[in-house]
N, C-alpha and C positions, 0 to 999 in steps of 0.2 A: 102459637105451638111452633118448634121447628119441625121442617118437613119439606115435601116438595116446591119447589116456586110453582104458586099458585099460576101464574101469570104463563110459562112455559109450558104448563101440563095443559091447561084450557086450549091455548094456541097446536097445540099436537093433537087434543081429542078433538077439535074443530075442523080439525084439518082430516083427521083419521074417519070422520062421519064423511063429508064431500066426496070423500076417496070410496067408501060403503055404498055411497048414493049413486056413482057415477058419476058425480058432477067434476072429479078432477085423477088424476092417477099418481101415482110415486110410492106408496104405502103396502106392502106386504104385509103375513103375519107375521112371517120372519125379520122383518123393523121392528115390528110391534116386540118382538120377545127380546130385543136384542134394544130395546130404548130404556136411556140414563137419563134423569131428569136432578138436574141439580139442585141442593140443597140448600135452604135458605133459615137463620136461625130462629124467626119469628112468625107468625101468621103462616104457615104450610100448610099445603095440603098431608095429609096425615097417610104416612108410605106405603102401608100396609091395603090401605083401601084405596090406594091409586094403583100400587102393583094388581089386587085384585080383578081391578078393574080392566087393567090391562090384560090380564089373565082370559077375561071374557071374551074383551074384541079380539085379542088373536084368534081365540076360538070361531068367532063369526067370521073372520077374513078367511082362516083355514076353511072353513064349510066352503066358503063360499069360492075361492081357491079351485078346493075339489071338485065344486059344482063343474066351476069355466074348465078344466083341466080335461073332464069326463066327457063332455061334450067335443073340445076339440079332438081328443086323439082315442077316443073310446074307453069304456071301463076296462076293459082286459085289458091294453096297454099300459094304463095309469094303475092298475094294481100290479102287474107285470115291474113296475118302475117299485112300485111302493114295496114289495116283497126284495125286490135285490137291495132297495137300502136297507133293510132291517136283517138280512143276511149277512151284511157287511156289520151292524152291528154286532149281532149274535155272534159273530165269528170273534169278534174285539173281546165281546165280556167272554167268550169260554176258555180264554187264553188262561195260562196257570195262576194261579195268585203271586201278586208282587211284581208278575211279566206283563200287564196287561196296558199298561203306557210305559213310554221314555222317563226314565228319570233326570231329575234335574241336578245340578252338582252339587256336590256334599254342604258348599258352603252357601246356596241355595235354598231358601221353603218352596215346598212342593206339597201337593195336597197329598194326605196320610193314605198310604196305598192300603193298608186295611179298614178301612173307612168307606176306600173309593171300590174295592174288591167287592165289601156289603152290596154296596149298591148296585154293581156291576152283575152279580149273581141274581139282584131282584130283577134286574131288565132282559138277563139269561132266560130266566125262570118265566118269565110275561110272554116273548117270544116265544118261547116254545110252547105253549098255553099252557103252563105248568103252574101257574101262578098270577093272581092279579095284583094289577099296578095301575094306581090311578096316575095323570097327568100332572094333578099337585102333589104326588109326592117327589116325582121326577122333579120341578119345577124347586121345591123347598129342601133338596138334599143339601146336606152342609158335610165339611170336612176339616177339619183338623187340618194342623199344617205339622209337617217335617221336614229337618233337613235333610236333602237329598230324595223329595217327596216324589210323587207322580208331578208329570209336567202338567200345569194347571192348565193351560189351553187346550190342550187334546181331552184331558179330562171334560169341560165345559163345552168341549164341538160335540164331543160323542155325547153328551147329555140333551144338548140341543138339536143334532141330528133326532134322538129317539124320543123328544116331543113333536118334531116337526111327524114323525114316521106314525105315532100314534093320534095325532089331528088327524092325519090323511087316511085315516081307516075309521075313522068316527060315522 
C-alpha cells in the first residue's frame, strides 16, 4: 500500500535510537517534530502509525532534554525560560480575532483566520489554566485555506512552539 518509504523511516528510527542511547549526537525533539518522510506508491509504512510513533519518540526526547537542561541550568532557570516562551505564545494568541498573524497577499492562499483563531483561543485558555488541551490536539490542528488568509509559516511556528512548551513542562 502507499505510505512512507520504509528504508528511510527505518534508517531514521535506528539513528534516533542510537542518539537516544547516547551512542551518537545529532537529533533533537524539534528535529523529530519536523521530520518529513518521502511517500512511496506501494509497500510503504502506514503514515498514521509512523506519525504516532514519531510523536512518542519526540516526547521521549523532550523528556530527556528537559532532564539534561534542568541539570545544566537548574530547575528555576529552566522553568523561567519556559514561562517566558509560554507568555510569548499567550501574547500572540490573545490578540484580537483576525489580527493574530500576518495576512498573505489577497491572491495567495493562507490558513482560514476563523479556524486558526479558534485553535488560538484553546491555546490561550490552556496557558491561562482555564482549559485543558493536549499535545495531540495541537498536532492534529487543521485549517481550511482562504485567499488572503493567515501566513501559514507564522501559524505553523506558533503551533510548533506550543508543542515544544507543552512538552517542556510535562
